[in-house]
C-alpha positions as CSV (number, residue, x, y, z in Angstrom):
1,M,-172.9,94.0,-77.0
2,N,-176.1,93.2,-78.9
3,S,-178.9,91.1,-77.4
4,E,-178.1,88.1,-79.7
5,L,-175.0,87.4,-77.6
6,L,-177.0,87.0,-74.5
7,E,-178.1,83.4,-75.2
8,G,-176.1,80.3,-74.7
9,P,-172.3,80.1,-74.5
10,D,-171.7,83.2,-76.5
11,A,-173.3,85.3,-73.7
12,A,-170.7,84.0,-71.3
13,H,-167.9,84.4,-73.8
14,A,-168.8,88.0,-74.4
15,A,-169.0,88.8,-70.7
16,M,-165.8,87.0,-69.9
17,E,-163.9,88.8,-72.7
18,L,-165.0,92.1,-71.2
19,L,-164.0,91.0,-67.7
20,F,-160.6,89.7,-68.9
21,G,-160.1,92.8,-71.0
22,A,-160.6,95.2,-68.1
23,A,-158.4,93.1,-65.8
24,V,-155.5,92.8,-68.2
25,A,-155.7,96.4,-69.4
26,A,-155.4,97.4,-65.7
27,R,-152.5,95.0,-65.2
28,Q,-150.7,95.2,-68.5
29,D,-150.0,91.5,-68.3
30,D,-150.7,88.5,-70.5
31,T,-153.5,86.1,-69.6
32,S,-151.4,83.1,-68.7
33,F,-151.2,84.0,-65.1
34,L,-154.9,83.1,-64.7
35,F,-154.0,79.4,-65.4
36,S,-150.5,79.2,-63.9
37,V,-150.5,81.0,-60.6
38,P,-149.9,78.4,-57.8
39,S,-153.0,77.8,-55.6
40,S,-150.9,78.6,-52.5
41,R,-150.7,82.2,-53.8
42,P,-154.0,84.0,-54.0
43,L,-154.6,85.6,-57.4
44,Y,-155.9,88.8,-55.8
45,S,-153.1,89.5,-53.3
46,P,-149.6,89.3,-54.9
47,T,-147.0,90.4,-52.3
48,D,-143.7,91.0,-54.1
49,T,-143.0,94.4,-55.4
50,E,-141.6,93.1,-58.7
51,A,-144.9,91.4,-59.6
52,L,-146.9,94.4,-58.6
53,S,-144.9,96.7,-60.9
54,D,-145.3,94.2,-63.7
55,W,-148.9,93.6,-63.3
56,V,-150.4,97.0,-62.8
57,Y,-151.3,99.2,-65.8
58,Q,-148.0,100.8,-66.9
59,S,-148.7,104.5,-67.5
60,S,-147.0,107.5,-66.0
61,G,-148.2,110.5,-64.0
62,N,-151.4,111.2,-62.2
63,T,-154.9,111.5,-63.5
64,A,-155.2,115.1,-62.5
65,G,-155.5,117.4,-65.5
66,T,-155.9,114.6,-68.0
67,D,-158.8,114.4,-70.5
68,P,-161.2,111.7,-69.2
69,A,-162.4,110.9,-72.7
70,K,-158.8,110.2,-73.8
71,V,-158.1,108.1,-70.8
72,A,-161.3,106.1,-71.4
73,A,-160.5,105.7,-75.1
74,D,-157.0,104.5,-74.3
75,F,-158.3,102.0,-71.8
76,E,-161.0,100.7,-74.1
77,E,-158.3,100.2,-76.8
78,R,-156.3,98.1,-74.4
79,C,-159.3,96.1,-73.5
80,A,-160.1,95.5,-77.2
81,A,-156.6,94.3,-77.8
82,V,-156.9,91.5,-75.2
83,K,-157.7,88.2,-77.0
84,I,-158.9,85.2,-74.9
85,S,-159.3,81.8,-76.5
86,K,-162.7,80.2,-76.3
87,P,-161.2,77.0,-74.8
88,Q,-159.8,79.0,-71.9
89,I,-163.2,80.8,-71.3
90,N,-165.1,77.5,-71.7
91,S,-162.8,76.0,-69.0
92,I,-163.5,78.8,-66.5
93,I,-167.3,78.8,-67.2
94,M,-167.5,75.0,-66.8
95,D,-165.4,75.2,-63.6
96,Y,-167.8,77.7,-62.2
97,L,-170.9,75.7,-63.0
98,V,-169.4,72.5,-61.5
99,A,-167.9,74.1,-58.5
100,E,-171.1,76.0,-57.6
101,G,-173.3,73.0,-58.1
102,Y,-175.3,73.5,-61.3
103,P,-175.5,70.1,-62.9
104,K,-178.2,70.9,-65.5
105,A,-176.5,74.1,-66.6
106,A,-173.1,72.3,-66.7
107,Q,-174.6,69.5,-68.9
108,D,-176.3,72.1,-71.2
109,F,-173.1,74.1,-71.5
110,A,-171.0,71.0,-72.2
111,R,-173.3,70.0,-75.0
112,E,-173.6,73.5,-76.6
113,A,-169.8,74.2,-76.2
114,N,-168.8,70.7,-77.2
115,I,-166.6,70.1,-74.1
116,Q,-166.6,67.7,-71.2
117,P,-167.5,68.7,-67.7
118,S,-164.4,68.9,-65.4
119,G,-163.8,69.2,-61.7
120,D,-165.8,67.5,-58.9
121,V,-168.4,66.0,-61.3
122,D,-169.0,63.0,-59.1
123,T,-170.7,65.0,-56.3
124,L,-172.3,67.6,-58.5
125,E,-175.8,66.4,-58.3
126,A,-175.5,65.6,-54.6
127,R,-174.1,69.1,-53.9
128,K,-177.0,70.7,-55.7
129,D,-179.5,68.6,-53.7
130,I,-177.8,69.5,-50.5
131,K,-177.9,73.2,-51.4
132,L,-181.6,73.0,-52.2
133,A,-182.3,71.1,-49.0
134,I,-180.6,73.8,-46.9
135,Y,-182.4,76.5,-48.8
136,G,-185.7,74.8,-48.1
137,G,-184.9,74.3,-44.3
138,R,-184.6,70.5,-44.6
139,I,-181.5,70.5,-42.6
140,K,-181.7,66.9,-41.2
141,E,-182.0,65.7,-44.8
142,A,-179.0,67.8,-45.8
143,I,-176.8,66.5,-43.0
144,G,-177.7,62.9,-44.0
145,M,-176.7,63.6,-47.6
146,I,-173.4,65.2,-46.5
147,N,-172.6,62.1,-44.4
148,E,-173.4,59.9,-47.4
149,I,-170.7,61.7,-49.4
150,N,-168.1,61.6,-46.6
151,P,-168.9,61.3,-42.9
152,L,-165.6,62.8,-42.0
153,I,-166.6,66.2,-43.4
154,L,-168.7,67.2,-40.5
155,E,-166.8,65.0,-38.0
156,Q,-163.7,67.0,-38.7
157,D,-165.3,70.4,-39.1
158,Q,-167.0,71.2,-35.8
159,S,-167.9,74.7,-36.7
160,L,-169.7,73.7,-39.9
161,H,-171.5,70.9,-38.0
162,F,-172.6,73.3,-35.3
163,S,-173.9,75.8,-37.9
164,L,-176.0,73.1,-39.6
165,L,-177.4,71.9,-36.2
166,R,-178.2,75.5,-35.3
167,L,-180.1,75.8,-38.6
168,Q,-182.0,72.7,-37.6
169,L,-182.8,74.2,-34.2
170,I,-184.0,77.4,-35.9
171,E,-186.5,75.3,-38.0
172,L,-187.8,73.6,-34.9
173,I,-188.3,77.0,-33.2
174,K,-190.1,78.3,-36.2
175,E,-192.4,75.3,-36.2
176,C,-193.0,75.9,-32.5
177,N,-193.7,79.6,-32.8
178,H,-196.1,79.1,-35.8
179,S,-198.1,76.3,-34.3
180,D,-201.2,76.6,-32.2
181,E,-199.8,74.5,-29.3
182,K,-196.5,76.5,-29.0
183,D,-194.8,73.3,-27.7
184,I,-191.3,74.4,-26.8
185,Q,-190.2,70.9,-25.8
186,P,-188.9,69.7,-29.2
187,P,-186.5,72.7,-29.7
188,L,-185.4,72.6,-26.1
189,Q,-184.7,68.9,-26.2
190,F,-182.8,69.2,-29.5
191,A,-180.7,72.1,-28.2
192,T,-180.0,70.1,-25.0
193,D,-178.9,67.0,-26.8
194,N,-177.1,68.4,-29.8
195,L,-175.8,71.9,-29.2
196,A,-175.5,72.5,-25.4
197,P,-172.7,69.9,-25.0
198,V,-170.6,71.7,-27.7
199,A,-171.4,75.3,-27.1
200,P,-169.1,75.9,-24.0
201,T,-166.1,74.9,-26.1
202,N,-166.3,78.0,-28.3
203,P,-167.5,81.5,-27.3
204,Q,-169.0,82.0,-30.7
205,F,-171.0,78.7,-30.4
206,L,-172.3,79.8,-27.0
207,N,-173.3,83.3,-28.3
208,D,-175.0,81.8,-31.4
209,L,-176.9,79.3,-29.2
210,E,-178.1,81.9,-26.8
211,Q,-179.3,84.2,-29.5
212,T,-181.1,81.3,-31.3
213,M,-182.9,80.3,-28.1
214,A,-184.0,83.9,-27.6
215,L,-186.3,83.3,-30.6
216,L,-188.5,81.2,-28.3
217,V,-189.0,84.3,-26.1
218,F,-189.5,87.3,-28.4
219,D,-192.2,88.1,-30.8
220,E,-190.9,87.7,-34.4
221,A,-192.4,91.1,-35.3
222,K,-190.3,92.8,-32.6
223,L,-186.9,91.2,-33.0
224,T,-183.7,93.1,-32.7
225,P,-181.5,93.2,-35.9
226,P,-179.1,90.4,-34.6
227,L,-182.1,88.1,-34.0
228,E,-183.8,89.1,-37.3
229,A,-180.5,88.0,-39.0
230,I,-181.0,84.5,-37.6
231,L,-184.3,84.2,-39.6
232,D,-182.9,85.8,-42.7
233,P,-182.6,83.4,-45.7
234,Q,-179.1,84.7,-46.2
235,L,-178.0,82.6,-43.2
236,R,-179.0,79.4,-45.1
237,M,-177.3,80.6,-48.2
238,D,-174.1,81.3,-46.4
239,I,-174.0,77.9,-44.7
240,A,-174.9,76.2,-47.9
241,K,-171.9,77.8,-49.5
242,Q,-169.7,76.7,-46.7
243,V,-171.0,73.1,-47.1
244,N,-170.3,73.2,-50.8
245,E,-166.8,74.4,-50.2
246,A,-166.2,71.8,-47.5
247,I,-167.3,69.0,-49.9
248,L,-165.0,70.3,-52.7
249,R,-162.0,70.4,-50.3
250,A,-162.7,66.9,-49.0
251,N,-162.6,65.7,-52.6
252,G,-159.3,67.4,-53.3
253,E,-160.7,70.3,-55.3
254,A,-160.3,74.0,-54.9
255,S,-162.9,75.3,-52.5
256,G,-164.2,77.9,-54.9
257,A,-164.6,78.6,-58.6
258,R,-161.7,80.2,-60.5
259,L,-164.1,82.8,-61.8
260,I,-164.5,84.2,-58.3
261,E,-160.7,84.5,-57.9
262,I,-160.6,86.2,-61.3
263,L,-163.2,88.7,-60.1
264,K,-161.1,89.3,-57.0
265,T,-158.1,89.8,-59.2
266,R,-160.0,92.3,-61.3
267,V,-161.0,94.3,-58.2
268,W,-157.5,94.1,-56.8
269,A,-155.9,95.3,-60.1
270,E,-158.2,98.4,-60.3
271,A,-157.6,99.2,-56.6
272,Q,-153.8,99.0,-57.1
273,A,-153.9,101.1,-60.3
274,R,-155.9,103.8,-58.5
275,K,-153.6,103.7,-55.5
276,L,-150.6,104.3,-57.7
277,G,-152.3,107.1,-59.6
278,K,-152.4,105.3,-63.0
279,L,-154.3,106.6,-65.9
280,I,-157.5,104.6,-65.9
281,P,-161.2,105.8,-66.3
282,Q,-163.0,107.1,-63.2
283,K,-165.4,104.2,-63.4
284,I,-164.8,100.8,-65.0
285,D,-167.8,98.5,-65.4
286,I,-167.0,94.8,-65.3
287,G,-169.4,94.3,-68.2
288,L,-171.5,91.4,-66.9
289,D,-174.8,93.2,-66.9
290,P,-177.1,92.6,-69.8
291,P,-178.8,95.5,-71.7
292,Q,-181.9,96.9,-70.0
293,E,-184.3,95.4,-72.6
294,V,-183.0,91.9,-72.0
295,E,-183.2,92.3,-68.2
296,L,-186.8,93.4,-68.6
297,E,-187.5,90.3,-70.7
298,R,-185.9,88.1,-68.1
299,E,-188.0,89.6,-65.4
300,G,-191.1,88.6,-67.4
301,H,-190.0,85.0,-68.2
302,G,-187.6,83.9,-65.4
303,D,-184.4,82.0,-66.0
304,G,-186.0,78.6,-66.3
305,N,-183.0,76.5,-65.2
306,G,-184.8,75.0,-62.3
307,E,-181.6,74.5,-60.3
308,D,-182.2,77.2,-57.6
309,Q,-185.6,77.4,-55.9
310,T,-187.1,80.1,-53.8
311,M,-186.3,79.4,-50.1
312,A,-189.1,78.5,-47.8
313,G,-189.8,81.1,-45.2
C-alpha cells in the first residue's frame, strides 16, 4: 500500500479491503454474510457445525511439513481475489463513525464519499459531547446531557448510573486530596446521599464504593494496583463507551459498530482455521497499520480531527 492511499476515504477503503480479504480467505465464504446475518446471532460465534465447515478456509491436511512461502502465497492470492464494493465499505465506515460518536469525521467522510450519514445521527453530536465530558471528568454535566436525551436510560440501568455517580465521587475525592484544606465533607456527603443507599443492593457496588472511599485515606503515590486503577483514565473511557452503547440501544440501534463485529469475525475465523489445522500463514496481519514513514509523520503533526481530547488528570 503506498502512502497516497492513506488520506481520505481511500485509506479506509484500502484497509477494509485487506481486512475483508483476510477474513474471507480464512473462511472461504462470500461477503454477503456481513450484511445479512441476523443481529440475534453474533457474527463471531457461529454454533452450527454446517456453518463452521462452510465458513472456515477449505484446505486439507496439517501445516506440518508444508512450505511457509507457498502457504503465504496461496493465502495472499485468495485475499487478492476478494472484491468488496465501495458502497459496502462506505456503509461500514460510516456506521463506525456514527456509532462511535465522531460527527465531524462522519460529515467529512459523507462529503468526500458522496453518501449520507446513517444510523443514530440525531444523537451523534450529543454523544460526542457526553463522551468528552466524561473524559474530562465533568460527570455531573454528562449525566445531565444523558437525561436530556432520555431520562429512562439511567433510570432503567442502575449499574451504569452507579458507575457514573462513582466517577463523580472520584472527582470530588481528587479535588479534596489536591486542595490545601483537605475538606473531606463534600465527597462524604455525596457518597452518603447518592451511593450508600444503593451499594448494599449489589456486592459489586459495595466493593466499588469501599475501594473508592479508600482514596481519601491512602497517599496517591502509594496506592495498591486496584486503587490505582480507579484513578486510571481507562475507567472513564470504559464508562463513556458503556454510556454510548446505552444511548444507541435506547434509540433502537445496535449497541456497537459493525466494524467491531467484523474484526471479531476475523479473529474467530483465524482461530478456527488454526484449530482445525488448515493451511494458513503462521502470522496474518489485519493490515490496518500505516507504513512507518506515515506513522512518523502523524506523530509530528497529530490527527487534527478535534473530536477526541486529552483527558484531564
